N, C-alpha and C positions, 0 to 999 in steps of 0.2 A: 479560308478559315484556318486559324493558327491553333493547333492542339498541342504542339510541342512546347513544353515549359522547361525552365532551366534546372529545376531540382524538385525533389520530393516535397520539401516544405512549401514551395510555391503551389504545387498541385493540391496539397491539403488545404491551403488557404483559399484557393480558387473554388474548391468544392464546398467551402463553407462549413467545415467540421466544427461541431459544438459539443459542449458537455452533454453526456447522456445519450449520444448517438450510438449506432451500431455500424461496425466496419467489417468487411469481408476479406478473406484470404483463401487461397487454395494451396495444396501441398505437393504439387507434382515434382518438386525438387527434394521433397522429403527431408532427410537429415542434412542435405546440402543447401537448403534454402537460406538466403540472406535477406529477402525482401521484407518479411514480417518484422524482423528486428530493426531494419533501417527505417521503416515507416513508423514503428512505435517509438524509436529514439527521437524522431522529429516531433511527433505528437507530444511526447513528454516535455520537450524543450518549449513547445508552445503553451504548456500549462493546461492542456485540455484534460478533463477528468471524467470519471464515471462512464467509461465506454464499455460496450459489450462487443466482444469479438466473435464473429461467426466464421470459423475456419474449418475447412473440410477435415483437417487433422493438425495436431500439434506434435512436433518431433523434438529430438534431443538438441537440435540446433537452436531451439526456441527458448532455452533456459532464461534469457534476459526477461522473459515475460513475468517471471516470479517477482522481480523487483517492481515492475509496473503494477502487479497485483497488490503488493505491499503498500505502495504509496497512493493507491486509489486511482491511478490512471485507467486501469482496467478493473471493473467490478463484476463483469459477467462474461461467461464463455459458453459458446454453443459449438459443439464439434462432434465428430464421429470417433475420435481416437486421441489419446494423450499419452505421450511417452513417459517413461518411468520417473525422470527427474522432476518435470513439471507436475506429473501426477502425484508424486509423493508430497510435494508442497501443497497441492490442492487438498490432499487427504488430511494434511495437518492443519487445514483451516485458513490458508493464506488468502483465499478469494472471498470477497464479501458475500456474493450470491452463489447459490449452488450452480455447478456446471449443468448444462442441459446436453446430455449425450443423445444425438440423433443417429440414424443410420445413413449411409451414403445415398440410399434410395429416397429416404424421407426428406433429406436436406432440400433438393429442388422442389419437392412437393410442398414442403412447408413454406418456402419462399414464394411459390405461386399463390399460396393462401394469404400471404402477408405476414407470416410468422418469422420473426427474427430476420426480416428482409434488410440487408445492409443499406445504410444511407450512402456509404461509399465503399466500393470494392476495389482492391488493389490486385492486379493480375501480373504475376511474374511471367514475362514472355521472353523466351530465348531469342526470338526475332520479331521485329515490328517495323512497320513504316511510320512516317510522321503523323499519319491520320489514324493509326491504331489497328490496322489490319495486322494480325499477329498469329504466330504459330509456335509450337514447341518442338517442331521436327527438325529445324535447322538452327545453326548458331553454335558458338563455343559452349554455351550452357544448355544445349539441346536436351530436353527431358521427354520428348515424345508426345503422347496424348495430353491435351489440356481439358480432358473430359469434365473434371469437377469445376472448372472455372466457367463453363458455359452458363450455369445458372446465375453466377455472379454477374456476368455480362448482360444477361437477360433481365434480371430483376432488381439490381442495385439502383439506387437513385442516381448516383454518379459512378463512373468507371474510369479508373486510372490504370493505364498500361505502363509497366516499368520494365525496361529492356536493357540488355548490354550489347545488343546487335541491331543498330538502327540501319535499315536498308531503304533504298529509294522507293518512292511511291510509283505504282502500286505493287504491294506484295500480293501476288495473285493466288498462291497456294496457302491461303490463310485458314486458320481454325476459327478465330473469332473476328467478326467483321467490324470495320470502322463505324458502322451505323450504331453500335452499342457503346462506343468509347468517347469519353469527354476530353481526357488529357493523356499525353504521352510524356514519359520521362526517360532520358538516357542516363544510365549509370555505368560505372566501370565493371561491376560484377553483380549479377542477380543471385549467384550461387555456385556451388561446386557440384557438377553432375555426378561425380563419383559418390556423392552422398545419397544418391537414389538407392544404392545398394546397401542393405543392412545385413546383420547376422541372420535375420529371419528369411532372407531371400537367397540364401546359399544352400547348395545341396549338402545334406548331413553326411558325416563319415561314421558316426557311431552305429554299431551293429543293431542296437535296439530300434532306432528310427528306421533303418533299412528293412528290418524284419517286419515292422508295422506296415511300412509302405508296400512291401511285396504282398502281404496279406490283403491290404486294401485293394490293390490292383486285381487280385484273384477274386475278391468279392464283387467288384464291378463286372468282371468277366462272367461270373456265375449269376448275376442279377437278372439277366435277360434283356438288359438295356443296351448292352454293347453290340451294336449292329450298325449297318450303313445308315447314315443320318444322325448318328450319336452326337450329342452336344455335352460340353464338359467345362467345369471351372475348378481350379485348385486354389487354395489359399496360399499365403506366402511362407508358411512354416516349413521347416526342413522335411518332415515326414510327408507333408502334402506335395512338395516339389518332387520328392523321390517317387511318390506314387505315380506322377506323370511319366517319369522315366520308365518305370516298369510297365505302365499301361501302353506306352509307345511300342515296346517290344511285342506285346500281345496283339496290338492292332496291326502291326506290320506282318506278324506271323499269320494272322487270320485274314489279312487283306481287307480290313474294315476301313471304310471311308467315312469319317465323321463329317458333320456339317460345320460346326464352329466351336472354337474355344473362346471363353469369355473371362472378363474380369480385369484385375491387375495382372499384367502380362509379364512373364519371365522368359528368358532365353530358352528354357526347356519347352515351353509351349510353342515358341517360334520354331524350334527344331522339329516338333511334331507337324507343324504346318508345312515346313519345307520338305519333310519326308512323305507328305501326302496323307497324313492321318486326318487332317481337317481341310475343308475347302476354304475356310476363312477364320480370321481372328477378329473379335469385337473388343476393343481396348479402351477402357476408361482411364487407365493409368499404367505407365510402363514401370516395371519394378527393377529393371537392369538395363545396361547400355546396349545389349544385344537386341532387346525389344525396341529400344529407341531407333536403332539402325533399321530394323525391320519395318516399323511403321512409316519410316521415311521412304524406303525403297520398294516395298512390296505392296502393290495395289490390293491384294487380298487381305491385308492387315489394316482394318478400318478403325478410325477414331470415333468414339461415341461419347455422348454426354452422360452425366450421372442419371438424368431422367430416363434416357434410352436404356441405360444399364439396368436400373432396378426400381424406378419410381412406382409406388403402389397406386398412384393416381393416373399413370399413363394409360392410354387405351391398350397398349401392349408394351412389353419391354423384352430385352434380350434374356433377362432372368426368367421370365415367365415361360420360356420354351426350353429351359435347361433339363437335361436328363439326369446328370450326376454332378454333385459338387463335393469336394473333399476339403474339409476345414479342420482347424486345430482347436484346442481348448486349454485354458489354464486349469479349469476344474470342470467335471461333469458329475452329476449326481444320479442316484438310482432311478429317478424319474426322467433321465436323459436331458435335464436342463443343463445348459452350458454357460459357463462364465468365461468371458475374455476381457472383462473390464479391470479386475483387481487380481493381485497376487494372493497367496494363501494367508497373508497377514492383513489383508483388507486394503492395502495401498493401491491406488489407481496406477495402472501400468499398461493400459491399452484401450480397447474400445471395440464396439461391434464392427465399425467400418461397414462393409456389405455383408457381414456374417449372417445376421438374421434375415436380411433381404433374400439372399439366394437360398438359405436353408428352408425358408417357407415355400419358395417357388419351385425348387428342383423336385423331380420325381423321386430321387434318392439322395439323401444327405448323409454323408459319412463323416464322422469325427475320428481323427487319428490322434492318439495320445498315449504316452506311456502310463503304466499304472502308478508309478512314482516319479517325481521330479525333484532331484536332490533328496532331501529327507521328508518331503511333503507328499501326501497322497493326492493324486489327481482325481481318482474316483471316490466320491464322498457321499454321505447320506444326504447332505444339503449343500449346494453351492453358496458362496458368500453373496453372489450377485447373479441374477438371471439376466444374461445378455440375449440368449436365444432359447425360447421355451422348448421343452422336451417334445411337444407334439410336432415340431418341425424337424426332429432328428430321427433318422431311421436306424443307423447302426453306429456302434463304437468299435473301433479296431485298436487293440492293445497288443503288446508282446505276449500276453497270456491268453489270447483268444478274441473272438468277435462276439459282441453283445448286440442282440437285435431287439429293437423296441417292440413290446408285446402287440402293438397295433399292426405289426407287419409279419404276421404268421406266414404269409406267402413267401416273404423274403427269407425268413428263417428256414423254411423247407428247402428253398433253392440252394442256400449256402450249405446246409447239412448234406444234401444230395451230392454236392460238388466235393465233399470230403473236407470242408473247412471246419476248424474247431469253433463251435458255437457254445458260448458259456453264458450263465446268468449274471447280469450286472450286479445283483445283490451279493453273489459269491465273490466277485472281484472286489467289491467294496469291503467286504469282511477280510479278504486277504490283505488288502492295503492297510486296513486298520490294525491288523495283527502285526504287520511289519513296523508301522510308524507309531503305534499307540494312538490314543485319542488326543489330538492337539489342544493346547490351551488357547482359547479364543482371545484375540487382542481386545483391550478395553476400549469401548466407545465413549468419548467424552460428551456427556450431557445429550447424547443421541442427536447431535447436530448433523443435519443433512448437508453433505458437501457436493453431491451430484444426484441428479435424477436421470434414470435410464428410460429413454423414450423408445417404444417399439415402432415398427415401420408403419403402423396405422395412426401414429400420433399419440397413443395412450402411454401413460407411465407404467412400466411393468416392474420396476424396482427402484430402490434408492440406496445410495452409498453414504455411509456415515463417517464422521471424523474419527481418525485413529489417534 
């Protein structure tokens, strides 16, 4: 059987792409991905229109999508995250149909139900053999885990593997099997692995973020959850990463042996694994090159699918056994609702990713955020968009103290007894408003909906309007 074809255009034609279909992509190369743009360029040349893209995330490298939205090649987008440039264009009304924001956990669940199931999915694979056995762990463009692409391989009508490192058959250490793959294309470059790393996946240097992180680590220590068998996830934001570094010191000092670290994995969590803080890492996405090296070389660093990570429809998931997760926020309100979809002006600049998945599942969800960001208040009366509902959030840690959700009086008592500064979130909101004043709200044009925010159970929990 001949699966290897000469170029992307040939693969598209053989798959029978037509107007109105849905196509899938994954984002493990993040800001370094070239594959989505290369595929869309060929589709545009073929004159195919009215496509819906189901991509696990959209990053800054994907700005050519804006033109494809303008000319009608792409009229729908289903994703868990959109970077600021494409996000601003969507907020200004460039896309015909509203974006559907899913969570990382709901994407595979939705595909299993037939929702936004791709007719064709394109898998950027750092190494593949001619039959489509492929992996992200080796090759010049190695990105580590291919966890988000597993659902594309399983559910798409046709699957095309695009690689820049074609190896002899059989590639035995594969992530995705040839049994799911229809065609293979060899190209010069699928992306720049340096683009995996972004500003949000680097350790902060500013004293405010470090102070917040230190207090968050102390809160974990005081919670009663930090003991042998402890499981943990941190988000990609600076204060979240710094929390892991402070937590490592506490765990080593107290000789606590955790069970696993989860999520998008950074070098900081790899260092905790290597130091003996955890027995294992469960990795759906590598956030830096140290994590890529670890998943390749360390058998205790496991690659998992997005469904294994956090699907609400799975019989169990790694998220469902989490003790503590530390996450960021663009905004948080006095009811502990969190916004990670828009900025303070209402422009799309992010998305839930796995935020609301793990927030709901973890025994304790910590939001780390400054009271102010530039001249804008982070703690507000009402967030512009609810990404994660407040009943999934336990505490907010700021530089001015720790706010505990009223539903967690037990936690408030533990933190107070540990000598941590516990404050009322309403007081923090008033403090922020006193500093910034009451901001003027951006004008919404004709109340046109540009995005619907889907919760991890498939319901729509909020809508984002044109700015």
